N, C-alpha and C positions, 0 to 999 in steps of 0.2 A: 540400450540401457546407458544410464548415467555414469560416466567414467570418472568424474570428479564432482563431488557434492559440496566442495569448499564455498564459502560466502565470499563474494568479491564486492567491495564498495563501488557504488555506482549502479549501472544497470537498472535504474528506476528506484533505488533506495530512497532518495530524496522525495521523490514523488509520493511513495509509500507513507513516508513519515508525515509529509504535509497532509496528505489524505486522512490519516488517523487524527491529526491535530484538528482539522477542520470538521471531521465527523463529530469529534468530542466536543468541540465549540458549538456546532449546530445544535446539539441536545440541550444547551443552556439558554437558548433565545427562542421566543415564540413566533408564531406566524409564518408568513411566506419567506421570510428571510432564512428561517431554518431550512426549508425545502431548497432553496437557491444554493445555500452554502453546502448542504448535503449532496446536491447534484454536481457541483464543482469537485468536491471530495471524491466523488465517484469518477468523474472525467479524468481527474489526475491518474487513476489506476490504469488508464488506457495505455500508457507509456510502458510500464512493466508487462502488462498483458500482451502487448504487441511484440516486445522483445522476446517472451516466452514462445509465442507463436511462431516468430521467425527462426527460433533456434530449434523447433520441433518438439517442445516440451508441452505437457499438459498444463495449460495456463490456469485453469480453475484450481487444480491442486496446489500448484506452486503459489498462487496469490494467497490461498487460504494459509499455507504455511508462513508466508511472508507477513500476512496480518497478525498472525499468532506471535511471531518473532518480535514484531513491533509493539504489541501489546505487553510483552514480557520485559522489554527494555525501557529503562527510564530516559529522562532527558540526557542529551549528549551521548547517547549510546551505552550508558551505565546502567547495570541492573539495579 
């Protein structure tokens, strides 16, 4: 069981935010570039996924929660 569910800066936060930004950007451009940028965005999520796996957490569940949190928060971490 999770003993402390507080959020700590770092731990893949930058990679998740970059991934979100690149996914959003990729939806605005056509062609193969869209696929390439989307693939790069997905690759950035490997870092937080690996950190979750190494800590023994359910990476899929936590990444879904992280994506939701990053979608709620505006630029510079402000709602």
